[in-house]
N, C-alpha and C positions, 0 to 999 in steps of 0.2 A: 384626667383621672381615669383609671381602668374601670371597666364595667364589672366590678366585683359583685354587684348586686344581681347579675343576670340569672345565675342559677336559682337564687331564692325566688325571683319573680317567675321563672319558668315552673318551679315546683308548685307555686300557688295558683298561677293563672293559666298555665299551659292547658290547652284543650277545652277551656271553659268559656261560656258566654259571660261577659262582664257588663254590668250597668254602672256607669259613673254618675253619681248623683250630687247635685249642688252647683252653685256658682253660675257662670255664663259659658257658652260653648267655647270661646277662644281660650278660656283658662285651662282647657284640657288638651291642647294640641300636643304638648310634650308627653302627657300622660298616655295618650293613644299611641304615640310612637313606641313607648316602652312596653305597653301591653301587647302590641302587635309583635314586637321583637321577642316577647316572652311566650308567644304562641297562643294568645287568646283566640278562641274559636270565632267570636263575633263580639262587637262592642256597640253599646248604645249609650247616649248621653241624655240624662234627665236634668236639664238646666233650670234650676229653681230660681236663679237670680235674673232671669230675663235674657234678652238677646245680647245685651252688652255691646262691646265695640270690637271690631276685628273679626276676621273669618275663623270659624271653628273648624275642627277636623272633619274629614270626609267619612262620617259614620252616621247611622240613624240618630236623629236628635229630636227631642221633644222639649220645647221652650215654654216655661211657665213664667208669666210676668207678675212680679209683685206690684202693689199699688203704686202709682206714680207719686214721687216725693217721699216715699217711705224712708225712715231713718235706718241706720245700720242695724240697730237691734230689732226694729220692726221687720226688716228683711230676714234677719236670722230666725226670728220666731215664725215668720211665714214659711221659711224653708223647713224648719223643724216640724211644723204642723203637716205640711205636704208629705214629708217622708214618713211621719208616724201614722197618718191616716190618709193615704192618697185617695183622691176622688175617683169615682168609677171610670171617668174618661182616661185617667192616667193608668189605672189598672188594666184597662182594655188594651192600651198601647204596649204596656209591658208584657202582657200575655201574648200579643201578636209577635213580639220580638223573641220571647222566651216561653214557648208553650209548655215546656216541661216544668217551669217554675223553679229551676235550680241554679239560675245565674248567680254569680258572686257580685255583691254590691260594694263599691268603694267610692272614695272621693269626698264625701261630705264629712269633714273632720269635726264638725260640731254635732253630728248626728248622734242622738242618744238611743235611737230605736235599734234593737238587735236584728230586725227584719224589715224588708220593704216589700209589701204585698206578698208576704210569705217567703221571700227569698233572703238568704243569710247575708247580713252585713259583716264585712271582714273585721272592722275595727270600731265598734260603737263605743261611745263614752259611757263609763259606768257611773251610777248615781253618786257613789262616794267621791268620785273625782270631781263631778260637777259641784257638789256641795262646798268644796274648798274655794270655789270662786266667789263665795259670799264675802264681801269686804268686811263684814262685821265679825267674822270668825277667824280671819287669817292671822291676827296677832298672836293667838294661842299657838298656831303652828310655828311662827317665827320663834317663840319662846321655847317650844319643845326642841327645835333644831339648834338652839343656841345662836340665833342670828340677831344681831343688834338692830334696833328700830327706834324711831322717835316715839315719844310718849303719846298715847291715844286713849280715848274712852269710847265705849259703846253705850248709847243711851236712847230712850224713846225720842222720836223726832222733836217733840215739843220741848224736851229738856236741852236740846243742843245749844240753844242761845244762852243758857245759863252756865254751861261748862266751857264754852268756847273761850271766854276771856282768860281763863286759867291755862288753857292749852296753847294759846297764841304765843308765838316766839318773835313777833314783830311784823309779820307779813300777812296776818290773818290766819284763818283755819280752812281746812278742807273737810267737807261733809260728804261721806260716801254712803250711798243707800244700801240697805240690806237686799237680799235676794227673794223677797216675798213674792214677786211676780216673775221670778226667773233670773238667771245670771245676767249681768250687763257689762259692757265694756265701751271702749272708745270715748271715755269721759261723759257718756250720755246721762248717767245718774250720779255724777260727782260735781260738787259745787265749791267754788272758792268764795269764801265769805270774809269780808274785811271789816265791816263795821255794823253797828246795830241797825242802821237804816236798811240794810239788805236782808236782814233775817226774815222779815215777814214774807218777802217775795220768794226767797229760797225755800222757806218752810212750806208755803202754799204749793210751790212747784213740786217738791219732793213728796208731799202728802199723797199725791195720786200714785206714787211709785213704791212707797215703803212704809214700814212702821218704825224702824230703828235706823240709826246712822252711826257710823264711826266718825269721830271728830279727831283730827290730828293737825299738827301745825302745817301751814303752807310752807314749802321748802323751795327757795329760789335756787335754780340750778338747771342742769340738762336732764330732761326726761329721757330715760333710756331703759333698756331691758337686757337681760342675759338669758340665753336659752340652754337647755340641757336635754339629753335623751337618757331614758332609764330602761334597762332590761332587768332580768331576774338576778343578775350578778353585779352589774357595774353601772356607772354613770358617765356619760360623755358630756363635757362642758365646752361651750363655744365662746365666741368673742362678743364684746358689747355691741349693741345696736342702738342707734339714736332713734327715739320716737319723736317724730317731727310734730311737736305740740305747740301750736300758735295760740294767740290770744285775741279775742274780740272783746275789748274792755277787760272784764274779769271772767269772761267765759273761756274755758279751756277747750280748744278745738284740735282734735287729733287729725293730722293731715299726711300720714305716711310714715315711712321709716327708711333708714339708710345706714351704711357702714363706713362712711367717709370720716366720721368723727372718731377721734382717739382720745380717751381719757389718759391722765398720767398713769405710768406703769403700776404704781402702788394701788390706784383705784381699780384698774383693770384686774389686778391680782385679787383684790378684795371681792370684786363682783364674781369672779370665777370660783373663789372659795365658797362664797355664799350659795352659789348655784349647786355646787357639789354637795354641800351639807343638805340643801333643800331636796335634791334628788334622792339622797339616801333616806331622808325622813319620809318622803312620799312613798318610797318602796316599802319601808317598814310599817308605816301607818295604814296605808290603804292599798297595798299591793299594786302600786301604780306602774304602768308601762307606757312607753312612748315619749313624746316630747312635752316639755313644759316651758313656761316663760315666767321670769320674775321681773315685774316692772318696778321702777323706782326713780329716784332723783340722785344725780351725782353732783357734788359740789366739792369745794376744796377740803372739807373735813371728812369726805368719804362718800360711800354709796348708801342711800337709805331706802330700803325696799318699802313699797306701798301696797302691792298686791301680787297674788300668785295666780297664774292661769295654767291649770293642769291640762294642757291641750296644745295642739299645733298653733303657732303664731306667725303673723305676717313677716316678722323679722327673720325667721328661719328660712322662709321662702326667698327672701332677699339674699341671704347668704348663699343658698343653693343656686340661685340664678347666676351669681357671679362666679361660681366654682365649676361651671361646665354643665353637663347634662345630667347630673345626679338626680334621680327621681325621689326627692326628699320626702314628699308626702306618701308615696308608695312605701318607702323605707319605714316611715313612721307607722303606717298601717301594719306592716309585717311585724314590727316590734310589739305593737299593741296586741296583735293576734297571737303572740308567743312564738313567732318564727325568727330564726336568725336571719339578719339582713345580708350576711356574707362577710362581715367584719366584726371583730370584737368592739366594744364601746371605746376602748383606748385607741384602737386603730382608727375607728371612725372619727374620734375627736382629733387625732393628729392630722388626718387628711383635711377635715373641714376647717380647722383653725388655720392651718398653713395656707390653704387656698383662699380663705376669706380675708386673711390679712394681706395677701398679695393682690387679690382682685376685689375691688370695692364696688358697691352698687347701691341703688336706692333712688328715691325720688319723693314726690309729694302728690297726694291724690285726695279726693273727697267724693263721697256720695252727696249729691246736691239736692236741695228742695226745688230748684229750678231746672229747666231743661236747657240744653245747648245743642248746637248743630253737631252732626256726627263728623268726627275727624278720626280716621284710622291711625294715621301717623303724619305728623307735620313738625319740622324742626324749628326750634327757637334758640335765640342767642341771648346771653346775659350781657347786654351792653353796659357801658359805664354808668349811664343814667337809669336805664330800665331794660327789661326784656323786650325783645321784638321778634317777629317772624324772621327766620334766617333768610338772607338774600331776598327780602321782600316776598317771602312765601315760595320762592323757587328753590332749587337744589343748593344746599350750603356750599360755600367755597372758602378758600384760604382767607379772604378778606372778611367774611362773615360766617364763621364756622358754627356748627351746631353745639350748643351746650345742653340740649335736652330734646326729647321727643314727646310731643303732646298727642294724647289719645283722648277723645271725648265723645259723649253721646248723651241721650236723654237721662238726666239725673246723675251724671258721672263725669269727672274730668281728672286727668293725670298728666304729670310731667315726669318722665323718667330721665334722670340726670345722666349726661355723658360722662363715663368714668374718667376718661383721659383729660377732661377739662374741668373737673370738679375738684377743688382743693381738698387734700387729705389732711386731717388734723382738727380744724375747727368745726363747730356745729354748722349744719346746713340750714338751720332755721331761717336765717336772714335771707338766704338764697330762695327758700320756699316762699317766704312772705312776699319777696319781690316778684316772684312768678305770679302769685295770686293778684297782686296789684295790676300786673299786665293783663291777666286773664279776665278781670272784671269787665272791662269794656269790650275786649276781643271775643269773649265767649258769652257775655251777657249773663253772668252768674252772680253778681252782687257780692263778691267776697274780697274786695280790695281793702277792707278795713282790718284785715288780719295783720298782727304784728308779732315779731319774734321776741322771745325773752333774751335777756343778756346772757352771754357765755362767760361763766366765771373762770374758764381755763384759757381764754384767748391769749393772755399775756405769757402763758407758759409754752406756747408753740413758736 
C-alpha cells in the first residue's frame, strides 16, 4: 500500500516532541518508525502496561507495571488513572524529556483525559462516546438506527432471575452489567446463565460490579465483530473479524481475534450494512469521529449485535497488521482530532477491505492470572493429535513447519497463527482451544480446560 498517510502525519507530528502513552514498549515499534518518518523532533514512551514481551524501540522509555495478575479491565483502569493523574515521579520524567511542556501525546486509545501533565492529547475519548459502551443503554441505539436485535430487558440485578425465563430461547440468558463502575469489555462483566441453580452465584458476583443488567437470550454461533471509521462526512466499513471466545464450563473467555473466518456472503453483507447504519447514527447522535466496533453473534439466521464499542478495537489492529505497514492507530487519532488522514472514507474502505480479504491474520492470546517464563518468539506446530514445539524447539523445517509463533511473559501468552498454514473459511476457535491445551503444561498457565463452541457454518464451506 502506498504511504498516502505520510503528508497528514508530517503536518501533525513534524518538528514536535511526541509522547506515546499506554501498552508495553514493544507495541510501539511501528509507531516510532512512522513518527520518525513524519519528522517528530523526539519521542518518548510511557508504557503503562508494564515491560511486556519483546524489545521496544530505541527511544526514551518509562515503564509502569500494573499489579501482578491484574485482569484486562483492572489494567485498563490502572492506565486511565495514571494518564489522568500521573504521580509526581512520572511528571518529573516527562518534564525532563519535554521541559517546554508542549509535546503532543498519542497512543492510548482508551484515554479519556484531554491532557497528560498539561500536555495536549491528540485524540481523547469524549464522555458521550464512552457512555454508549454501557450495555444497558445500547438497545435504544440499535432501535434508533433501525438495526434488528434479539429481545432484551434492562432490570435491577435482583429482578434478572424473574425475567430470564421469559427471555430464554432455549440456551439460557446472558446478563450484561451496567457501567456503574466504568465501561467493561472482554466478557469480564457478562455472564451466561442457564438455570436457576446458577442465579445466586451470578447475582452475588455481579452485585459488586453493577446495579442493573441487560438480560438477553444466549445465542449459539460465532462471536464476531465488524469495524467502521467515521469522519464528518462519511463512514468506512471493513470486513468481519472473529472474536475467539472460548468456554470454561459456562464462563465466556475472550482469547483474541482473527480474520481467517468467513461468514456466508449474505451475513457478511448484513454485518457491513449494520455497521454503516451504526456509523451514520453515531455521527448524527454524538458527533462521533474515529473507529468503532460492533460485537455480536453470527448464526445461520443472521448477525445479531450485542454491544457497541465507540473506540479503536483489537480487530482493526489485526486487519491493519495483515495489510502492510499502515499506521492504523495513528490514522484513527488523526480522524478523531478532525484531520484528514490522506484518503476519503470510501477510498480507505476500498483499500482496507481488499487487502484484509487477501491477507488474513490473527491468533489467540490472554492476560493470565499466573506467570510464565519469558518467550520472545518460538514456533509451534499444529500436529494431528496436538500442538508441539516445532522441530523440538529448534528452527522449523519442511517436516515440522511452523503453524504459529508463541510470545509469553509474566501474566501474558499469545500464539500468532501463521497465515499460510491457517485454513481460511472456518472458525479458528478449535485451533485456539487446542493451542491452550498444549500451553497448559508447557507454559504452566492452567488453561487447558478451554473449549471451542460449535461452528454453525462449517458445513457450508
